C-alpha positions in Angstrom: 15.1 1.1 -3.1 14.2 3.7 -6.4 12.1 1.1 -7.9 10.6 0.1 -4.6 9.8 3.5 -3.8 8.2 3.9 -7.4 5.6 0.6 -6.6 5.2 1.8 -3.6 3.7 5.5 -4.9 1.5 3.4 -7.6 0.4 1.1 -5.1 -0.6 3.9 -2.5 -2.2 6.0 -5.5 -4.2 3.4 -6.3 -5.2 2.7 -2.9 -6.6 6.6 -2.6 -8.5 6.5 -5.9 -10.4 3.4 -4.7 -10.5 5.3 -1.2 -12.0 8.3 -3.1 -14.3 6.8 -5.4 -15.5 4.7 -2.6 -16.6 7.7 -0.2 -18.0 9.3 -3.5 -20.1 6.3 -4.0 -21.5 6.2 -0.2 -19.5 2.8 -0.2 -18.4 2.3 3.3 -14.5 1.9 3.1 -14.8 -1.7 4.9 -17.2 -3.2 2.8 -15.1 -2.5 -0.7 -13.0 -5.9 -1.6 -11.6 -4.0 -4.2 -10.4 -1.4 -1.9 -9.2 -4.3 0.7 -7.1 -6.1 -1.7 -5.3 -3.3 -2.5 -4.8 -2.1 0.9 -3.1 -5.4 1.6 -0.7 -4.7 -1.2 0.5 -1.8 0.4 0.6 -3.0 3.7 2.7 -5.9 2.1 5.1 -3.5 0.5 5.6 -1.8 3.8 6.4 -4.5 5.6 8.9 -5.9 2.7 10.3 -2.0 3.4 11.1 -2.6 7.4 12.5 -6.2 6.3 15.1 -4.5 4.3 15.8 -1.7 6.7 16.2 -4.5 9.4 18.5 -6.5 7.1 20.7 -3.2 6.3 20.8 -2.4 9.9 22.4 -6.2 11.1 24.7 -6.1 8.1 26.6 -3.1 9.2 
């Protein structure tokens, strides 16, 4: 779980950086393809976490 947490933090930081750069450059967030791709990566990590939690609960 620690590895997942570290990966999530790294990917979330990348997303935040892309968002800040987009705002600084005056680019709408929905028009920034790199930001949208990174957002999907972060979303997928969250989905994986929810699946792991659900499996743990079922195995109890």
